[in-house]
N, C-alpha and C positions, 0 to 999 in steps of 0.2 A: 505495499499500497503506502506506498509515496509519495512526494508532491509534485504533483506533473511535468513537464518543464519549462519552465513560461516563457517562453521569444518577445527578446529586445524588440519595438518595431528598435531600430534604426530615426525613421523621422524623428515619433519623439525623446530621443535619447538627447540628440544634435537640436532642437526644442525650444527644450533643458537646459542646458548646455547654452545654449546663446541665454536666453532667461535672467542665469544664476550673472553671465557676462552683464548682458546688461547694466542689472542691479550692484555686482561692482560696479560698479563701471561709475554707476553714480555719487555710493553711499560711498567711498575712498576718501573719491577734494572732499568733504564737509567732513571726517571725523577730526582734521588738528582745528575744527572751531567745535570742534560740543565740548573743547573745554573750557574756551574764548571764555574770557570774566572782560568785564565791564565798568568805567571805576561812576561810581553813583557822586553827576555832581553838586559844587561850589557853593551852596546857595539861602547858606544864615554864616555868623558868624560875626570879630569886627567887620571887616570891607565889604561884607558880603545883604539886604537887607534888597527881598524879594518873603509875597507877597502870596497866600494862597497859589490863584489863581495862576499869577507867568511860574515856577515849582512844578505845579501840576502842567500844562502847558507844556516846559521845557524835557518835561519828568516822562509827558503819554508820545513826545516827537521823535523822543529816545524809543522806545518803545514798552517802554518796561507799566506797570499795571499801581495807580496810586490809587493811593487811602489817607481822608485822612485825620487827625485828632487834633480835635478843642483842648485848648489847656481853657482851664477852669479859673476862678478867678480863690475855691478853693485851695489854687493852686503856686500861685503866682507869688513872686518871691521880689527883692528893693527893684534886681536889673531888669524891670519891666518896665519900671516906671519910663525908659528913652527909646519905646516895643509903638509902634502902628498895626492898628489893628488890620488883624488875617494878616502875618507880619510869621517868613516859615521859621524856631528855632533850632530847631530840632527837627528827623530825621530817625528810621529803621530799617534797613540798613545806616550805616551812621553820613557822613556826605567823605568820598576818600574809599571807603571801602571798594573792591576789588565784588564783583556778582554774577552772577547771569544775562546776559541776555531776555528783558523777562521778565526777571525779577521782583518784586509786590514788593512798592513802600510805602509808608506812611510816613506824612509831613505829620508833623502835633508847629501848631498854632493857638494864634493870643491872639485875644478878642478882644476889646473897646473894656469888657467888663473887671476881666484882668489885665489890664493893662495900671483901668483906673486902683487896681490892690495892688497893686504894685507902685506906684503912688505913693500912700496909704500905710505902706508899712516904713515905704523912707522917707520922711516923711515922718513919723513913728519914732525911727531911731536914731533920725539930723535930736529931734527933737530929747532921747533920753543919753544922746552925747552931748546936745546944749548943760541936760540936766547936771553927767557923772560931773561939765567941767569943773559949772560954779559948784557942787560940790568940794568937789577939792577946791576950791582957792575958797572959798569959808571953809571949810580943814584946816587950811595952810596957814590965814590969819590967828583963828581960832589956835593953833599951838604957837607961831611965832608970841604973842601973849602970853603965854604960859607963861617961855623963857624970857 
């Protein structure tokens, strides 16, 4: 009982070999590009001021998937006082990192409410510094009087 001998049609084998060769011809030139990384562009920092819309447009034109994350007033710090409404202040992945083309990038941006909260915090810090400075002056005067 064995398996009956199967005849191989040379036309089928030739077609298969041609198909495999065609796939190889397409795939092989692409292999060096599979591990290519692109740099997340600079959109925030000391000398950069990008709004959410501007940064989103830039990233989309470069093929990235863009998401936005609002920074709320409860997350504000005193440095927010110098920002503008809608300004991008951070991203994930961070600018300068190398990522795969078409990666997801989340932009973190501030709103007017967070900026106002940052200004209030900054004012409170300055007031506290002034109070501390005056307290030291009074303490110094009292110490000199005793001696």
